[in-house]
Each structure stands twice: as structure tokens, then as C-alpha cells.
C-alpha positions as CSV (number, residue, x, y, z in Angstrom):
1,M,16.6,17.7,0.1
2,P,18.9,17.0,-2.3
3,L,19.8,13.3,-3.4
4,D,22.8,11.7,-1.2
5,Y,25.3,10.2,-3.1
6,D,26.4,7.4,-1.1
7,K,23.4,6.5,0.2
8,L,22.0,6.0,-2.7
9,M,25.0,4.0,-3.8
10,A,24.5,1.8,-0.8
11,T,20.6,1.1,-1.5
12,R,20.3,-2.7,-2.1
13,V,18.0,-5.1,-1.3
14,Y,17.7,-9.1,-0.9
15,D,14.5,-11.6,-1.4
16,L,11.8,-8.7,-1.6
17,P,8.7,-10.7,-1.8
18,S,5.9,-9.6,-4.5
19,A,3.0,-11.7,-6.1
20,Y,0.7,-11.2,-8.8
21,T,-2.4,-12.3,-10.4
22,Q,-4.0,-13.6,-13.1
23,K,-6.3,-10.3,-12.8
24,D,-2.7,-8.3,-13.1
25,S,-1.8,-10.1,-16.2
26,M,-5.1,-9.4,-17.7
27,L,-5.0,-5.7,-16.5
28,Y,-1.3,-4.9,-18.1
29,A,-1.9,-6.9,-21.1
30,L,-5.6,-4.4,-20.8
31,G,-3.6,-1.5,-20.3
32,V,-1.1,-1.5,-23.2
33,G,-4.4,-2.3,-25.5
34,F,-4.5,-5.5,-26.2
35,G,-8.5,-7.1,-26.4
36,A,-9.5,-3.3,-28.2
37,N,-11.3,-5.8,-31.0
38,P,-12.6,-8.2,-28.1
39,L,-13.5,-10.5,-31.5
40,D,-9.9,-10.9,-32.3
41,R,-8.9,-14.5,-31.9
42,K,-5.4,-13.8,-31.2
43,E,-5.8,-11.3,-28.6
44,L,-8.3,-12.6,-26.5
45,P,-6.0,-15.1,-24.5
46,Y,-4.1,-12.3,-23.2
47,V,-7.2,-10.5,-21.5
48,Y,-9.4,-13.9,-21.0
49,E,-8.4,-16.8,-19.3
50,G,-10.9,-19.5,-21.0
51,N,-8.7,-21.4,-22.7
52,G,-5.3,-20.5,-20.6
53,L,-3.7,-16.9,-20.4
54,H,-1.1,-15.7,-22.3
55,T,1.4,-12.8,-21.1
56,V,2.7,-9.8,-22.5
57,P,6.6,-10.2,-22.2
58,T,6.9,-6.5,-20.8
59,M,4.5,-7.2,-18.1
60,A,7.8,-8.1,-16.1
61,S,8.7,-4.4,-15.8
62,M,5.3,-4.1,-13.5
63,L,6.1,-6.6,-11.1
64,L,8.0,-4.8,-8.9
65,P,6.8,-3.2,-5.7
66,H,8.0,0.7,-6.2
67,T,9.1,1.7,-2.8
68,F,12.4,0.9,-3.6
69,L,13.2,4.3,-3.9
70,E,11.3,5.4,-1.4
71,G,12.7,8.9,0.3
72,C,15.8,8.9,-1.7
73,G,15.0,12.6,-2.2
74,W,14.3,13.3,-5.4
75,D,10.7,14.9,-6.9
76,Y,9.0,12.1,-7.4
77,S,6.1,13.9,-9.7
78,K,9.4,14.7,-12.4
79,V,10.7,11.4,-12.4
80,L,10.7,9.4,-16.0
81,H,12.1,6.3,-16.8
82,G,15.2,6.8,-19.6
83,E,16.3,3.0,-20.5
84,Q,14.9,-0.1,-19.6
85,K,17.0,-3.3,-20.3
86,L,14.5,-6.6,-19.8
87,E,16.3,-10.6,-20.3
88,L,13.4,-13.0,-19.8
89,Y,15.0,-16.5,-18.7
90,R,11.8,-18.1,-19.5
91,P,8.1,-16.8,-20.2
92,L,6.1,-15.1,-17.3
93,P,3.6,-17.5,-15.8
94,P,-0.2,-15.9,-15.8
95,A,0.1,-15.3,-11.9
96,A,3.4,-15.9,-9.7
97,A,5.0,-14.9,-6.1
98,L,8.2,-13.8,-6.6
99,L,11.3,-12.9,-4.7
100,A,13.4,-9.9,-5.9
101,N,17.0,-9.2,-5.8
102,R,17.4,-5.3,-6.4
103,R,20.4,-2.6,-6.1
104,V,21.5,0.4,-7.4
105,V,24.4,0.6,-9.7
106,A,25.5,3.8,-11.2
107,V,24.1,7.9,-10.2
108,Y,24.8,9.9,-12.5
109,D,24.5,13.7,-11.9
110,K,23.5,15.8,-15.4
111,G,24.3,19.3,-14.1
112,A,21.0,21.6,-12.1
113,N,19.6,22.2,-15.1
114,R,19.5,18.3,-16.7
115,G,18.5,16.3,-13.9
116,A,20.0,13.4,-12.4
117,K,19.7,9.8,-13.5
118,I,20.2,6.2,-11.2
119,L,20.2,3.1,-12.6
120,V,18.9,0.6,-10.9
121,E,19.3,-3.6,-11.5
122,A,16.9,-6.3,-9.7
123,E,17.3,-10.1,-10.8
124,V,14.1,-12.0,-10.0
125,R,12.9,-15.5,-9.6
126,L,10.5,-17.9,-8.6
127,A,9.6,-18.6,-5.0
128,K,8.5,-21.8,-5.7
129,D,11.5,-22.9,-6.6
130,D,13.7,-20.1,-6.4
131,T,14.1,-20.3,-10.7
132,V,15.2,-17.0,-11.8
133,L,12.8,-15.7,-14.4
134,F,14.4,-12.2,-15.5
135,T,16.3,-9.6,-14.8
136,L,15.2,-6.0,-15.5
137,S,17.8,-2.9,-15.7
138,S,16.1,0.2,-15.3
139,T,17.3,4.2,-15.7
140,L,15.5,6.9,-14.3
141,V,15.6,10.4,-14.9
142,A,15.1,13.0,-11.6
143,R,14.5,15.4,-13.9
144,G,14.3,17.9,-11.1
145,D,17.2,16.7,-9.4
146,G,20.3,17.5,-10.2
147,G,23.4,19.7,-9.0
148,F,23.8,17.4,-6.4
149,G,26.9,16.9,-7.0
150,G,27.8,13.8,-8.0
151,P,29.4,12.3,-11.1
152,P,28.5,13.2,-14.3
153,G,28.9,9.8,-15.3
154,A,29.2,8.1,-19.0
155,A,26.2,6.5,-20.4
156,P,26.7,3.3,-22.3
157,L,25.5,3.7,-26.0
158,P,22.2,2.1,-27.6
159,H,21.6,-0.3,-29.9
160,R,22.3,0.7,-33.5
161,L,19.2,0.7,-35.8
162,P,20.2,-0.5,-39.0
163,K,20.3,2.3,-41.6
164,R,18.2,0.8,-44.5
165,E,14.4,1.5,-44.5
166,P,12.7,-0.4,-41.9
167,D,11.2,-4.0,-42.9
168,L,7.9,-3.7,-41.3
169,S,5.6,-1.3,-39.7
170,C,2.5,-1.2,-37.4
171,D,0.2,1.4,-36.4
172,I,-1.5,1.3,-33.4
173,A,-3.9,4.0,-31.9
174,T,-3.9,4.9,-28.3
175,R,-6.5,5.8,-26.6
176,R,-7.8,9.1,-24.4
177,D,-8.0,7.2,-21.5
178,Q,-5.2,5.0,-21.5
179,A,-2.7,6.4,-19.0
180,L,-5.7,6.4,-16.0
181,L,-6.4,2.6,-17.1
182,F,-2.2,1.6,-16.9
183,R,-1.5,3.3,-13.5
184,L,-3.5,0.6,-12.1
185,S,-0.7,-1.7,-12.7
186,G,1.4,-0.5,-10.5
187,D,3.1,3.1,-11.6
188,L,0.7,5.8,-9.7
189,N,3.2,9.0,-10.7
190,P,0.5,11.8,-10.9
191,L,2.6,13.0,-13.8
192,H,0.1,10.6,-16.0
193,S,-3.3,11.5,-14.4
194,D,-2.9,14.9,-13.1
195,P,-3.2,18.1,-15.7
196,V,-1.9,20.2,-12.9
197,I,0.6,18.2,-11.8
198,A,1.5,17.6,-15.4
199,R,1.5,21.2,-16.5
200,S,3.8,22.1,-13.2
201,A,6.7,19.7,-15.3
202,G,6.5,21.1,-18.1
203,F,3.9,19.1,-20.0
204,D,0.7,20.2,-21.9
205,Q,-1.5,17.2,-20.6
206,P,-0.6,13.9,-18.5
207,I,1.7,12.2,-20.5
208,M,1.8,7.9,-21.1
209,H,3.9,6.1,-18.5
210,G,7.0,5.1,-20.8
211,R,6.3,1.5,-19.9
212,C,2.6,1.7,-21.4
213,T,4.7,3.0,-24.6
214,A,7.1,0.0,-24.1
215,G,4.1,-2.6,-23.5
216,I,2.2,-1.0,-27.1
217,A,5.8,-1.5,-29.1
218,C,5.6,-4.8,-27.4
219,R,2.6,-5.9,-28.8
220,A,3.5,-4.2,-32.5
221,I,6.1,-6.7,-32.4
222,L,3.6,-9.8,-31.1
223,K,1.1,-9.2,-33.7
224,T,3.4,-8.2,-37.0
225,I,6.7,-10.9,-35.9
226,C,5.3,-13.3,-33.5
227,D,2.2,-14.0,-34.6
228,Y,1.2,-13.4,-31.1
229,D,3.5,-16.2,-29.5
230,F,4.7,-14.3,-26.4
231,T,7.2,-17.5,-25.6
232,L,9.1,-16.0,-28.2
233,V,10.3,-12.9,-26.9
234,S,13.6,-13.9,-24.1
235,G,14.5,-9.4,-24.4
236,F,13.1,-6.5,-24.8
237,D,15.6,-3.0,-24.5
238,V,14.0,0.4,-25.2
239,R,15.5,4.1,-24.8
240,F,12.6,6.2,-24.5
241,S,13.5,9.6,-26.1
242,A,9.8,11.7,-26.0
243,P,7.3,11.9,-24.6
244,V,3.7,10.3,-25.4
245,Y,0.2,11.7,-25.5
246,P,-2.7,9.7,-24.4
247,G,-4.5,9.7,-28.3
248,D,-1.1,9.7,-29.9
249,V,-1.1,7.1,-33.0
250,L,2.2,4.7,-32.3
251,T,3.8,3.7,-35.5
252,T,6.2,1.1,-34.5
253,E,9.3,0.2,-37.4
254,M,11.3,-3.0,-37.2
255,W,14.2,-4.6,-38.7
256,Q,14.4,-8.3,-38.5
257,D,18.2,-10.0,-38.5
258,R,17.5,-13.2,-37.5
259,N,16.6,-13.2,-33.8
260,V,17.2,-10.0,-33.4
261,V,14.3,-7.5,-34.0
262,S,15.8,-3.4,-34.3
263,F,13.1,-1.3,-33.1
264,R,11.6,2.2,-33.1
265,C,8.5,4.0,-32.1
266,V,7.2,7.2,-34.3
267,V,4.4,9.6,-33.6
268,K,3.5,10.8,-37.0
269,K,1.8,13.4,-36.6
270,R,4.0,15.3,-34.4
271,K,6.9,13.8,-36.2
272,V,8.7,13.1,-33.1
273,V,10.6,9.7,-32.0
274,V,9.6,8.4,-28.8
275,I,11.2,4.7,-28.7
276,N,14.4,4.7,-29.5
277,N,17.0,2.1,-30.1
278,G,14.6,-1.1,-29.8
279,K,16.3,-4.4,-29.6
280,C,13.6,-7.3,-29.1
281,T,15.6,-10.6,-28.8
282,L,13.7,-14.1,-30.0
283,A,14.2,-17.0,-28.5
284,A,15.9,-19.4,-30.8
């Protein structure tokens, strides 16, 4: 069934409820690599609630139900995240009940062999007092669903990285089983777990979730620039440019200009940029 442009553009929902617990916050942190050294006193508060649980800002991308576009006609096994923009108005609490307004803001047909792009926006509030917690914009790439007759569109210009050499960098090794752990935070797309499905989609093996890669980049910035103070991060935008394979070593290269950290993630062994045009905004 091809994508229905008019139906997609009319897709929206108001006051969609969801909730997460301290266990979910710790599971997400483990999924992006926190706690790999259980004796690291800086990372332990992200995976252990003993002295007050810290939250990883990019967990916001996992806090919405994944049924919003269910049944829209796409081939879900070939869907990838293309871009993501997160604006945090206050730090994520360790646990909360939420309400979300979500809508499709654009659908672009890139052609039969290039897929389709679907842009989705969400505003998320705390259910207890209706306080806005964060907004999240996502570009989903439906690799198998181009040629449905929609407008070709034009992607917004990405954040520009400085032309100078990076000011800082941080290497983080991923684990071979990391995608299997991360999927337990809510993204069960078999592209990240089933070797047969991954090969049918054109990959040698299951690939890492883009949102896991973004979380690893956030961990690198928290470690290198923020001294693990998660309350400093007020925005986190990424553009996914190539797949990551579990076991890759991610090098996050950073440029700091006042309260803006520009970044990209590179797998040096494969000579590929996997996140490009990244922008992390720090609280003033």
C-alpha cells in the first residue's frame, strides 16, 4: 500500500498520554553506554538511584509512544531516522507522566529509488501541571516508499560546523550487543536486531539505532564539556549521515563557541561520518 499524502498530512493527536519510570531512565542510560565502568563515580548516578538519579537529555526522543504512524502504509523494516531536533525547557525528571501533542508537518517524495521523508513534531508536557517539558522534531526516512506522488520538497539547511580543527574529541567504543539492549527502551524495529531483515534492507548486519548514536554523542559531550551535569543541556540536534554497526568506536569531534557546541561523530576505522552538523545548546 503506497503512502497516502493527504492522510499523512492530516495525522495529528492531542493529549496523548505516556509515562516512564526510574527503571526506564536507567535502562536508557545503560543502552547508550553509561555505567560501562561501574566504579566511575561520575556516570554511576545515571544508572543508580542511590543519591538521586540523573537523566540523559536525549532520552526525550524515546518517551513518546511509537504507534503514531502505525498503519500509514510504509515498509517499517526500512525506516530510518534522518534528523532530530530537541529543545528542552527543563531537565527531564527521573520519572513522569506525560501528555503530548503530535502532528505531521511535511511529507516529501524523493523518488521511487530514494524513498520518502516524513517530518513529525511533538510538544510534550508534564501531566501533573501541564508544564511544557520539551519539543521534538524528527525526520523519518522511509527508504522503501518513494514514488507515491507527493511533493519533492526541500530539506532545511543543516547547522554549519566551524571550519577550524575540532577543539575537543572523545572516543567511545560501542558493544556488539548494544543495539539489542537499546531496543528495550522502545524502538523494536527488527532492522536493529534481525540479521536476515538487515541484509534484506542492504546492510551487512543489524545496525545501531540512530537515537542510540545520538545518545552516545550526548554522553561524550556530557563527559568532555559538561562534567556530567545533565542540567546544562537545553538543546540537542543531530543529522544522521551513515549507519553505525555495534562494535564501532565513535569519535565525537566538538567545537565550542560560547553556549553552542557543534559536533560530528566519526568512525575512523571505516573513515565515515555517522552524525554530521550536530548542535548542542548549553544553558546560559
